[in-house]
C-alpha positions as CSV (number, residue, x, y, z in Angstrom):
1,M,-68.8,128.6,-76.7
2,S,-68.1,132.1,-78.2
3,R,-70.9,134.5,-79.0
4,I,-70.2,134.0,-82.8
5,D,-70.4,130.2,-82.4
6,Q,-73.6,130.6,-80.4
7,A,-75.1,132.8,-83.2
8,L,-74.2,130.3,-85.8
9,R,-75.8,127.5,-83.8
10,I,-79.0,129.6,-83.3
11,R,-79.2,130.2,-87.1
12,E,-78.5,126.5,-87.8
13,V,-81.4,125.4,-85.6
14,A,-83.7,128.1,-86.8
15,S,-83.2,127.1,-90.4
16,G,-84.2,123.5,-89.6
17,A,-80.8,122.0,-90.4
18,A,-80.4,120.4,-87.0
19,A,-84.0,119.6,-86.4
20,P,-84.5,116.0,-85.3
21,E,-86.2,113.5,-87.6
22,T,-89.6,112.4,-86.3
23,G,-90.3,109.6,-88.8
24,T,-91.0,106.3,-87.1
25,N,-91.4,104.1,-90.2
26,Q,-88.9,105.6,-92.7
27,S,-87.6,102.1,-93.6
28,R,-90.9,101.1,-95.0
29,G,-91.5,100.9,-98.8
30,S,-91.6,104.3,-100.3
31,S,-93.9,103.4,-103.2
32,S,-97.0,103.6,-100.9
33,L,-96.0,106.9,-99.4
34,N,-95.6,108.9,-102.7
35,Q,-98.9,110.6,-102.2
36,Y,-97.8,112.1,-98.9
37,P,-95.6,115.2,-98.7
38,N,-91.8,115.0,-98.2
39,E,-91.6,115.7,-94.5
40,E,-87.8,116.5,-94.3
41,P,-87.3,120.0,-93.1
42,D,-86.2,122.7,-95.6
43,R,-82.4,123.1,-95.6
44,H,-80.9,126.4,-96.6
45,P,-77.3,127.6,-96.6
46,L,-76.4,129.6,-93.5
47,E,-76.5,133.4,-94.0
48,E,-73.7,135.7,-93.1
49,P,-73.5,136.0,-89.3
50,A,-75.5,138.9,-87.9
51,S,-74.0,141.7,-85.9
52,P,-73.2,140.9,-82.3
53,D,-75.9,143.4,-81.2
54,S,-78.6,141.1,-82.6
55,F,-77.5,138.0,-80.6
56,E,-79.3,139.0,-77.4
57,S,-82.6,139.4,-79.2
58,A,-82.5,136.1,-81.0
59,Q,-85.7,134.1,-80.4
60,P,-85.5,130.5,-79.2
61,F,-86.3,127.8,-81.7
62,R,-90.0,126.6,-81.6
63,P,-91.0,123.4,-83.3
64,A,-93.5,123.9,-86.1
65,S,-96.0,121.7,-84.3
66,T,-96.5,124.2,-81.5
67,S,-97.5,126.9,-83.8
68,R,-99.6,125.0,-86.3
69,R,-103.1,126.4,-86.6
70,T,-106.2,124.4,-85.8
71,A,-109.6,124.7,-87.2
72,T,-111.9,124.0,-84.3
73,R,-115.6,123.5,-84.9
74,R,-118.3,123.0,-82.2
75,A,-121.0,120.4,-81.8
76,K,-123.0,118.9,-79.0
77,L,-123.3,115.4,-77.7
78,P,-126.3,113.6,-79.4
79,N,-129.5,113.7,-77.4
80,S,-131.2,110.8,-79.0
81,A,-132.6,108.3,-76.5
82,D,-130.7,105.4,-78.2
83,I,-127.3,107.1,-77.9
84,Q,-127.9,108.6,-74.4
85,A,-128.8,105.1,-73.1
86,R,-125.3,104.0,-73.9
87,L,-123.3,107.0,-72.6
88,V,-122.0,107.6,-69.1
89,T,-123.4,111.1,-69.3
90,G,-126.9,109.7,-70.1
91,A,-128.9,106.8,-68.9
92,L,-126.1,104.2,-68.7
93,S,-126.6,101.8,-65.8
94,T,-124.8,102.5,-62.5
95,V,-122.9,99.2,-62.8
96,S,-121.5,100.1,-66.2
97,L,-120.7,103.6,-65.1
98,E,-118.7,102.2,-62.2
99,Q,-116.6,100.0,-64.5
100,Y,-115.7,103.0,-66.7
101,R,-114.7,104.9,-63.5
102,R,-112.4,102.0,-62.5
103,L,-110.8,102.0,-65.9
104,A,-110.3,105.8,-65.8
105,A,-108.8,105.4,-62.4
106,V,-106.2,103.0,-63.8
107,L,-105.3,105.4,-66.5
108,H,-105.1,108.3,-64.1
109,E,-102.7,106.4,-61.8
110,D,-100.5,105.6,-64.8
111,Q,-100.5,109.2,-65.9
112,V,-99.3,110.2,-62.4
113,Q,-96.7,107.5,-62.2
114,R,-95.2,107.7,-65.8
115,Q,-96.8,110.6,-67.5
116,L,-99.0,108.5,-69.8
117,K,-101.0,110.6,-72.2
118,T,-101.6,108.6,-75.4
119,V,-103.8,105.4,-75.4
120,M,-104.9,103.3,-78.3
121,I,-108.2,101.4,-78.0
122,T,-108.7,98.4,-80.3
123,S,-110.4,95.0,-80.4
124,A,-109.5,91.6,-81.6
125,L,-112.5,91.4,-84.0
126,P,-115.1,93.8,-85.5
127,Q,-118.3,94.7,-83.7
128,E,-117.0,94.4,-80.2
129,G,-117.8,97.9,-79.0
130,K,-114.4,99.5,-79.0
131,T,-115.6,102.9,-80.3
132,L,-118.4,103.3,-77.7
133,T,-115.9,102.1,-75.0
134,L,-113.5,104.9,-76.2
135,V,-116.2,107.5,-76.1
136,N,-117.4,106.6,-72.6
137,L,-113.8,106.4,-71.3
138,A,-113.1,109.9,-72.8
139,L,-116.3,111.3,-71.2
140,T,-115.3,109.8,-67.8
141,L,-111.8,111.3,-67.9
142,S,-113.1,114.7,-69.0
143,E,-116.0,114.8,-66.5
144,S,-114.7,112.9,-63.4
145,Y,-111.1,114.0,-63.6
146,A,-111.6,117.4,-65.3
147,R,-109.1,116.6,-68.0
148,R,-109.0,118.0,-71.5
149,V,-109.4,114.9,-73.7
150,L,-109.1,114.4,-77.5
151,V,-110.4,111.4,-79.2
152,I,-109.0,110.5,-82.7
153,D,-110.7,108.2,-85.1
154,A,-107.7,106.4,-86.8
155,D,-110.0,103.7,-88.2
156,L,-109.6,105.2,-91.6
157,R,-111.3,102.4,-93.6
158,W,-114.5,102.0,-91.6
159,P,-114.7,105.0,-89.3
160,G,-117.5,105.1,-86.7
161,L,-116.7,107.8,-84.2
162,H,-118.6,110.5,-86.1
163,T,-121.6,108.3,-86.2
164,V,-121.7,107.6,-82.5
165,L,-121.3,111.3,-81.7
166,D,-123.4,112.5,-84.6
167,I,-120.8,115.1,-85.8
168,P,-119.5,116.0,-89.3
169,N,-116.9,113.9,-90.9
170,D,-116.2,116.0,-94.0
171,R,-112.5,116.5,-93.0
172,G,-110.4,115.0,-90.3
173,L,-107.3,112.8,-89.8
174,S,-107.1,111.7,-93.4
175,E,-106.8,115.2,-94.7
176,A,-104.2,116.1,-92.1
177,L,-102.1,113.1,-93.2
178,R,-102.4,113.8,-96.9
179,D,-101.4,117.4,-96.5
180,G,-98.8,118.1,-93.8
181,R,-99.8,121.8,-93.7
182,H,-103.5,121.1,-93.3
183,E,-105.0,122.5,-90.1
184,L,-106.1,119.9,-87.6
185,P,-109.9,120.0,-87.8
186,F,-111.0,119.4,-84.2
187,V,-114.6,119.3,-83.3
188,E,-115.3,120.5,-79.8
189,V,-118.3,118.7,-78.2
190,S,-117.8,120.1,-74.7
191,S,-115.4,122.4,-72.9
192,R,-113.1,119.4,-72.1
193,L,-113.8,117.0,-74.9
194,S,-112.7,117.4,-78.6
195,V,-112.8,115.0,-81.5
196,L,-110.6,114.5,-84.6
197,T,-112.7,112.4,-86.9
198,A,-111.3,110.1,-89.6
199,G,-112.3,112.4,-92.5
200,K,-112.8,111.2,-96.1
201,P,-111.0,107.9,-96.7
202,G,-108.1,108.0,-99.1
203,P,-106.9,105.3,-101.5
204,T,-104.1,104.0,-99.2
205,P,-105.0,104.5,-95.5
206,L,-102.1,102.5,-94.3
207,A,-99.6,104.8,-96.1
208,G,-100.9,107.7,-94.0
209,L,-100.7,105.8,-90.7
210,T,-97.1,104.7,-91.4
211,S,-95.9,108.1,-92.5
212,S,-93.9,110.3,-90.1
213,R,-96.8,112.8,-90.2
214,M,-98.9,110.4,-88.1
215,G,-96.4,110.5,-85.3
216,E,-96.2,114.3,-85.6
217,V,-100.0,114.5,-85.3
218,I,-100.0,112.4,-82.1
219,E,-97.2,114.4,-80.6
220,E,-98.9,117.7,-81.4
221,C,-102.2,116.6,-79.9
222,A,-100.5,115.3,-76.8
223,A,-98.9,118.7,-76.3
224,R,-102.3,120.3,-76.5
225,F,-104.5,117.9,-74.5
226,D,-104.2,116.0,-71.2
227,W,-105.3,112.8,-72.8
228,V,-105.3,111.5,-76.4
229,L,-107.4,108.4,-77.0
230,I,-107.2,106.8,-80.4
231,D,-109.7,104.4,-82.0
232,T,-108.3,102.0,-84.6
233,S,-109.4,99.1,-86.8
234,P,-109.6,95.6,-85.2
235,V,-106.3,93.8,-84.8
236,G,-107.4,90.6,-86.4
237,V,-108.5,92.3,-89.6
238,L,-105.8,94.8,-90.6
239,P,-102.3,95.8,-89.7
240,D,-103.3,99.4,-88.8
241,A,-103.5,98.7,-85.0
242,Q,-100.0,97.1,-84.9
243,V,-98.6,100.2,-86.6
244,L,-100.2,102.7,-84.3
245,A,-99.4,100.6,-81.2
246,R,-95.8,101.7,-81.6
247,L,-96.7,105.4,-81.5
248,V,-98.7,105.4,-78.2
249,G,-98.0,105.0,-74.6
250,A,-100.4,102.2,-73.9
251,V,-103.1,99.9,-75.5
252,I,-106.5,98.9,-74.3
253,L,-108.0,95.7,-75.8
254,V,-111.8,95.4,-76.0
255,I,-113.2,91.9,-76.0
256,G,-116.8,90.9,-76.7
257,A,-118.1,88.6,-73.9
258,G,-119.3,85.3,-75.3
259,S,-118.4,86.2,-78.9
260,T,-114.7,86.6,-79.2
261,P,-112.8,83.2,-79.5
262,A,-109.9,82.8,-77.0
263,A,-107.6,82.1,-79.9
264,A,-108.4,85.5,-81.5
265,V,-107.6,87.3,-78.2
266,E,-104.3,85.5,-77.9
267,R,-103.4,86.3,-81.4
268,A,-104.3,90.0,-80.9
269,V,-102.2,90.3,-77.8
270,A,-99.2,88.7,-79.6
271,E,-99.6,91.1,-82.6
272,L,-99.8,94.1,-80.3
273,G,-96.4,93.2,-78.8
274,G,-97.4,90.9,-75.9
275,P,-99.1,91.4,-72.5
276,D,-96.6,94.1,-71.4
277,S,-97.8,96.4,-74.1
278,I,-101.5,96.3,-73.0
279,I,-102.5,98.3,-70.0
280,G,-105.8,96.6,-69.7
281,T,-108.6,94.7,-71.3
282,V,-112.3,95.5,-71.4
283,L,-114.8,92.6,-71.3
284,N,-117.7,94.2,-73.1
285,R,-121.4,93.3,-73.1
286,V,-121.3,91.3,-69.9
287,E,-124.7,90.6,-68.3
288,E,-124.9,92.7,-65.1
289,G,-126.0,89.6,-63.1
290,R,-122.6,88.1,-63.8
291,I,-120.6,91.1,-62.5
292,P,-119.4,90.8,-58.9
293,D,-121.2,93.3,-56.6
294,A,-123.6,94.4,-59.3
295,D,-126.4,94.5,-56.8
296,Y,-124.4,96.6,-54.5
297,Y,-123.5,99.1,-57.2
298,G,-127.1,99.3,-58.2
299,Q,-128.4,100.0,-54.7
300,Y,-125.5,102.5,-54.0
301,G,-126.3,104.3,-57.2
302,S,-130.0,104.5,-56.4
303,S,-129.5,105.8,-53.0
304,R,-126.9,108.3,-54.1
305,D,-128.4,109.5,-57.4
306,G,-132.1,109.1,-56.6
307,R,-132.7,106.8,-59.5
């Protein structure tokens, strides 16, 4: 390639003309996406070639996502006794703590083997504890593995992450989806754990989740953090989880012990793409007496932690 051809190529890429499309759902109906910005890159005619002396100083093309600003705020984990009793950093039982460590170990191994970074956590039905499971898994990965973790509340209809963590929800994912130029409003709750809340719900949440901007947000966050864990609405209630499952590397399904019908679980697995798309299931709210080796974990935790 001659130096002039190389210069033309640099200018073509820098102008956005050859930038790859990142949309993942462009074939969907456009009527529900009208409130979201046109996400095609600006296209401008090529300027006259610069002088050869300027070729050597041409800067490499950098995607916009790597330079997008973020508005990071800071908060602390809630210290209320009710919340602390359910967090791995608080008074959660040794048995439950060990189960979260096992789940984190599975994810860590998958990250080593296939560079897994983005995980969606959902449930078959409402009120099965998926949000608290996500928070505890994020805390375990950030504390036990010293990873920088971001949790995203993509349950835009009934968000709950900000309630569990007692942090502001005045702006979040919804605003970032409605305005492609909007800063990502992270809330930093520790040196290794950040949160992107749902924000104020818009009139058509599904339109935002199916827009190409949603994929861009996930990619941008994955470039900034070691782990991105995403909370979604239940599979059996809305199509949101099915949409997001296509944008992440793996899915974890939370099941309420003794409350979720087997048929609902089977239906959720099918709607998420089958067993191969699910990295694991979490059987939540199991009585400790029914967990194998529960007594051993309790005694081990007592002798080790002095509790």
